[in-house]
C-alpha positions as CSV (number, residue, x, y, z in Angstrom):
1,M,73.1,53.2,167.8
2,K,72.4,54.8,164.4
3,V,75.5,55.0,162.2
4,G,75.4,56.9,158.9
5,V,77.5,55.7,156.0
6,I,78.1,58.0,153.0
7,S,80.6,58.2,150.2
8,D,81.3,59.7,146.8
9,T,80.0,63.2,147.7
10,H,82.5,64.7,145.3
11,G,82.2,68.1,146.9
12,L,78.4,68.1,147.1
13,L,76.4,67.3,150.2
14,R,72.8,67.1,149.1
15,P,70.0,68.2,151.5
16,E,68.5,64.7,151.2
17,A,71.7,63.2,152.5
18,V,71.9,65.6,155.4
19,A,68.3,64.8,156.3
20,A,69.1,61.0,156.2
21,L,72.1,61.5,158.5
22,D,70.1,63.5,161.0
23,G,70.0,61.7,164.4
24,C,73.1,59.6,163.7
25,E,75.5,59.1,166.6
26,Q,78.4,58.5,164.2
27,I,79.1,59.0,160.5
28,I,81.4,57.2,158.2
29,H,82.5,58.8,154.9
30,A,84.1,56.2,152.7
31,G,86.0,58.4,150.3
32,D,85.8,60.6,147.3
33,I,84.9,63.5,149.6
34,G,85.7,66.4,147.2
35,G,86.7,69.0,149.7
36,P,87.1,69.8,153.4
37,E,83.9,71.7,153.6
38,I,82.0,68.4,153.2
39,L,83.9,67.1,156.3
40,D,83.0,70.2,158.2
41,Q,79.3,69.9,157.4
42,L,79.2,66.2,158.4
43,A,81.2,66.8,161.6
44,R,78.4,69.3,162.7
45,I,75.9,66.4,162.5
46,A,77.9,63.7,164.4
47,P,81.4,62.4,165.2
48,L,83.0,61.6,161.9
49,H,85.3,58.8,160.6
50,V,86.7,59.3,157.1
51,V,89.0,57.8,154.5
52,R,90.1,59.4,151.3
53,G,89.1,58.0,147.9
54,N,90.9,58.0,144.6
55,N,89.5,61.4,143.6
56,D,90.8,62.9,146.8
57,L,94.5,61.9,146.0
58,G,96.8,64.9,145.4
59,A,94.6,67.4,147.2
60,A,96.5,69.2,150.0
61,W,93.6,69.0,152.4
62,A,93.3,65.2,151.9
63,E,96.9,64.4,152.8
64,Q,96.0,64.0,156.4
65,V,93.1,61.7,155.6
66,P,94.0,58.0,155.8
67,D,93.3,55.6,152.9
68,H,91.9,53.0,155.3
69,L,90.6,53.1,158.9
70,R,89.9,50.5,161.5
71,I,87.2,51.6,163.9
72,D,85.1,50.2,166.7
73,V,81.4,50.8,166.3
74,N,79.6,49.8,169.4
75,G,81.8,46.7,169.8
76,W,81.9,45.8,166.0
77,Q,85.3,46.1,164.4
78,V,84.9,47.9,161.0
79,L,87.4,48.3,158.3
80,V,86.7,51.4,156.1
81,V,88.1,51.6,152.6
82,H,87.0,53.4,149.5
83,D,87.8,50.7,147.0
84,M,87.1,47.0,147.9
85,A,90.1,46.1,145.8
86,D,92.2,47.6,148.6
87,V,91.0,45.0,151.2
88,A,93.3,42.3,149.8
89,A,96.3,44.5,150.5
90,L,95.1,44.9,154.1
91,L,94.7,41.2,155.0
92,D,97.5,41.4,157.5
93,V,95.8,44.3,159.2
94,I,92.6,42.4,159.3
95,R,94.2,39.2,160.6
96,A,95.8,41.2,163.4
97,W,92.4,42.0,164.9
């Protein structure tokens, strides 16, 4: 399974990134999205998992986007966060797996 991981698009999805994500079965965007149009573009490529980053805070469109996400990727449990510093605060979530 090919899974694409991208972050820090800040409202710009470069053609090179789109080309690199071509053929992915899933895409993970790890925050600092920059706008809902980025999510729309990525969702046209493959099913999308997304968390918001610090630069997305306060934007109305990002209120529904979680700050962390636990997903199963082909049997692998994955914790998605924007900032590694947030992992320590999620230790109870991780231990519950």
